[in-house]
N, CA and C atoms as a LAMMPS dump frame, in Angstrom:
ITEM: TIMESTEP
0
ITEM: NUMBER OF ATOMS
207
ITEM: BOX BOUNDS ff ff ff
-5.0000000000000000e+02 5.0000000000000000e+02
-5.0000000000000000e+02 5.0000000000000000e+02
-5.0000000000000000e+02 5.0000000000000000e+02
ITEM: ATOMS id mol type element x y z
1 1 1 N 0.797 -1.208 -0.004
2 1 2 C 0.003 0.001 0.036
3 1 3 C 0.883 1.236 -0.007
4 2 1 N 0.596 2.175 -0.929
5 2 2 C 1.474 3.335 -1.037
6 2 3 C 0.993 4.543 -0.304
7 3 1 N -0.305 4.543 0.151
8 3 2 C -0.828 5.72 0.848
9 3 3 C -1.366 6.701 -0.116
10 4 1 N -1.348 6.505 -1.46
11 4 2 C -1.846 7.409 -2.444
12 4 3 C -3.092 6.829 -3.126
13 5 1 N -4.168 7.508 -3.173
14 5 2 C -5.382 7.122 -3.84
15 5 3 C -5.899 8.247 -4.712
16 6 1 N -6.073 7.938 -6.029
17 6 2 C -6.74 8.953 -6.891
18 6 3 C -8.211 8.653 -6.789
19 7 1 N -8.938 9.646 -6.443
20 7 2 C -10.386 9.517 -6.287
21 7 3 C -11.071 9.531 -7.636
22 8 1 N -11.415 8.434 -8.213
23 8 2 C -12.074 8.414 -9.55
24 8 3 C -13.421 7.774 -9.546
25 9 1 N -14.044 7.767 -8.381
26 9 2 C -15.346 7.125 -8.286
27 9 3 C -16.415 7.84 -9.109
28 10 1 N -16.253 9.16 -9.277
29 10 2 C -17.232 9.892 -10.033
30 10 3 C -16.593 11.216 -10.451
31 11 1 N -17.29 11.903 -11.334
32 11 2 C -16.747 13.193 -11.819
33 11 3 C -16.647 14.234 -10.723
34 12 1 N -17.438 14.062 -9.698
35 12 2 C -17.478 14.997 -8.566
36 12 3 C -16.098 15.001 -7.895
37 13 1 N -15.359 13.953 -8.023
38 13 2 C -14.105 13.891 -7.4
39 13 3 C -12.901 14.077 -8.322
40 14 1 N -13.204 14.673 -9.531
41 14 2 C -12.129 14.881 -10.487
42 14 3 C -11.085 15.75 -9.938
43 15 1 N -9.754 15.463 -10.288
44 15 2 C -8.616 16.243 -9.9
45 15 3 C -8.327 16.13 -8.419
46 16 1 N -8.89 15.148 -7.711
47 16 2 C -8.57 15.039 -6.274
48 16 3 C -7.745 13.76 -6.027
49 17 1 N -6.748 13.913 -5.207
50 17 2 C -5.795 12.832 -4.884
51 17 3 C -5.652 12.802 -3.331
52 18 1 N -5.749 11.642 -2.813
53 18 2 C -5.613 11.485 -1.397
54 18 3 C -4.236 10.864 -1.115
55 19 1 N -3.484 11.491 -0.24
56 19 2 C -2.159 11.035 0.156
57 19 3 C -2.14 10.983 1.692
58 20 1 N -2.188 9.772 2.201
59 20 2 C -2.114 9.576 3.686
60 20 3 C -3.241 10.31 4.407
61 21 1 N -4.406 10.409 3.771
62 21 2 C -5.561 11.098 4.32
63 21 3 C -5.704 12.577 4.029
64 22 1 N -4.692 13.223 3.448
65 22 2 C -4.753 14.591 3.077
66 22 3 C -5.115 14.704 1.591
67 23 1 N -6.031 15.489 1.296
68 23 2 C -6.495 15.648 -0.109
69 23 3 C -5.74 16.785 -0.837
70 24 1 N -5.417 16.457 -2.096
71 24 2 C -4.643 17.29 -2.986
72 24 3 C -5.474 17.587 -4.312
73 25 1 N -5.223 18.761 -4.882
74 25 2 C -5.67 19.124 -6.156
75 25 3 C -4.569 18.645 -7.127
76 26 1 N -4.91 17.783 -8.049
77 26 2 C -3.824 17.154 -8.863
78 26 3 C -4.324 17.169 -10.265
79 27 1 N -3.574 17.792 -11.203
80 27 2 C -4.002 17.955 -12.576
81 27 3 C -2.866 18.111 -13.479
82 28 1 N -2.974 17.517 -14.667
83 28 2 C -1.883 17.676 -15.706
84 28 3 C -2.073 19.047 -16.412
85 29 1 N -0.925 19.586 -16.747
86 29 2 C -1.001 20.783 -17.602
87 29 3 C -0.941 20.326 -19.081
88 30 1 N -1.791 20.883 -19.884
89 30 2 C -1.787 20.467 -21.341
90 30 3 C -0.46 20.789 -21.932
91 31 1 N 0.053 20.018 -22.829
92 31 2 C 1.38 20.171 -23.52
93 31 3 C 1.483 21.545 -24.15
94 32 1 N 0.352 21.927 -24.771
95 32 2 C 0.337 23.239 -25.489
96 32 3 C 0.679 24.464 -24.485
97 33 1 N 0.374 24.244 -23.227
98 33 2 C 0.56 25.261 -22.214
99 33 3 C 1.729 25.096 -21.314
100 34 1 N 2.413 23.996 -21.493
101 34 2 C 3.508 23.635 -20.577
102 34 3 C 4.606 24.676 -20.55
103 35 1 N 4.891 25.303 -21.687
104 35 2 C 5.999 26.329 -21.758
105 35 3 C 5.639 27.572 -20.924
106 36 1 N 4.353 27.891 -20.85
107 36 2 C 4.003 29.151 -20.169
108 36 3 C 3.51 28.971 -18.778
109 37 1 N 3.326 27.717 -18.363
110 37 2 C 2.931 27.381 -16.937
111 37 3 C 4.045 26.745 -16.26
112 38 1 N 4.587 27.412 -15.3
113 38 2 C 5.772 26.964 -14.57
114 38 3 C 5.517 25.726 -13.686
115 39 1 N 4.203 25.335 -13.527
116 39 2 C 3.841 24.222 -12.66
117 39 3 C 3.903 22.985 -13.48
118 40 1 N 4.098 23.013 -14.838
119 40 2 C 4.034 21.832 -15.723
120 40 3 C 5.047 20.831 -15.295
121 41 1 N 4.903 19.564 -15.486
122 41 2 C 3.821 18.934 -16.266
123 41 3 C 2.55 18.593 -15.397
124 42 1 N 2.703 18.684 -14.046
125 42 2 C 1.571 18.36 -13.186
126 42 3 C 1.46 19.409 -12.07
127 43 1 N 0.256 19.809 -11.906
128 43 2 C -0.106 20.774 -10.84
129 43 3 C -0.44 19.915 -9.64
130 44 1 N 0.236 20.166 -8.518
131 44 2 C -0.072 19.449 -7.258
132 44 3 C -0.19 20.552 -6.148
133 45 1 N -1.325 20.57 -5.504
134 45 2 C -1.565 21.587 -4.56
135 45 3 C -2.257 20.963 -3.301
136 46 1 N -1.723 21.015 -2.157
137 46 2 C -2.305 20.465 -0.964
138 46 3 C -3.556 21.261 -0.592
139 47 1 N -4.679 20.636 -0.377
140 47 2 C -5.845 21.371 0.086
141 47 3 C -5.942 21.397 1.625
142 48 1 N -4.934 20.746 2.254
143 48 2 C -4.717 20.756 3.723
144 48 3 C -6.033 20.387 4.437
145 49 1 N -6.696 19.415 3.965
146 49 2 C -7.907 18.893 4.641
147 49 3 C -8.11 17.486 4.293
148 50 1 N -8.84 16.791 5.189
149 50 2 C -9.217 15.415 4.909
150 50 3 C -10.748 15.332 4.671
151 51 1 N -11.331 16.545 4.688
152 51 2 C -12.859 16.617 4.507
153 51 3 C -13.136 16.733 3.042
154 52 1 N -13.819 15.698 2.441
155 52 2 C -14.099 15.69 1.04
156 52 3 C -14.904 16.902 0.551
157 53 1 N -15.868 17.229 1.319
158 53 2 C -16.774 18.395 0.916
159 53 3 C -15.96 19.681 0.82
160 54 1 N -15.047 19.915 1.797
161 54 2 C -14.247 21.069 1.738
162 54 3 C -13.242 21.041 0.608
163 55 1 N -12.657 19.864 0.358
164 55 2 C -11.798 19.655 -0.708
165 55 3 C -12.446 19.943 -2.101
166 56 1 N -13.625 19.43 -2.269
167 56 2 C -14.346 19.643 -3.51
168 56 3 C -14.614 21.189 -3.74
169 57 1 N -14.938 21.912 -2.69
170 57 2 C -15.135 23.351 -2.792
171 57 3 C -13.901 24.079 -3.172
172 58 1 N -12.789 23.749 -2.565
173 58 2 C -11.477 24.333 -2.836
174 58 3 C -11.022 23.976 -4.244
175 59 1 N -11.219 22.72 -4.603
176 59 2 C -10.864 22.244 -6.031
177 59 3 C -11.628 23.033 -7.069
178 60 1 N -12.917 23.307 -6.789
179 60 2 C -13.73 24.025 -7.76
180 60 3 C -13.105 25.442 -8.038
181 61 1 N -12.732 26.038 -6.988
182 61 2 C -12.083 27.429 -7.116
183 61 3 C -10.788 27.333 -7.895
184 62 1 N -9.948 26.329 -7.574
185 62 2 C -8.698 26.18 -8.365
186 62 3 C -8.897 25.746 -9.8
187 63 1 N -9.884 24.867 -9.974
188 63 2 C -10.182 24.412 -11.31
189 63 3 C -10.635 25.58 -12.168
190 64 1 N -11.515 26.404 -11.63
191 64 2 C -12.061 27.539 -12.422
192 64 3 C -10.904 28.493 -12.786
193 65 1 N -9.965 28.759 -11.84
194 65 2 C -8.871 29.658 -12.117
195 65 3 C -7.988 29.063 -13.207
196 66 1 N -7.668 27.755 -13.137
197 66 2 C -6.856 27.098 -14.094
198 66 3 C -7.479 27.077 -15.485
199 67 1 N -8.786 26.889 -15.543
200 67 2 C -9.488 26.927 -16.788
201 67 3 C -9.489 28.285 -17.423
202 68 1 N -9.579 29.342 -16.663
203 68 2 C -9.499 30.664 -17.11
204 68 3 C -8.07 30.995 -17.652
205 69 1 N -7.029 30.417 -17.026
206 69 2 C -5.721 30.712 -17.46
207 69 3 C -5.499 30.103 -18.873
């Protein structure tokens, strides 16, 4: 067991990764944008919570900002 779980049960858990109980926003940067996004190739951001509802809300904010970028 690695302690890492990608939550793929449904679309509502998209871009969420659980590491040892802490939830992360985890997303690949498209190749076309990799040169202008310093976080490439993968965005990893700790949501500093183990509460799935809070993580989903924080993920929605980060996802919206990344989509606008």
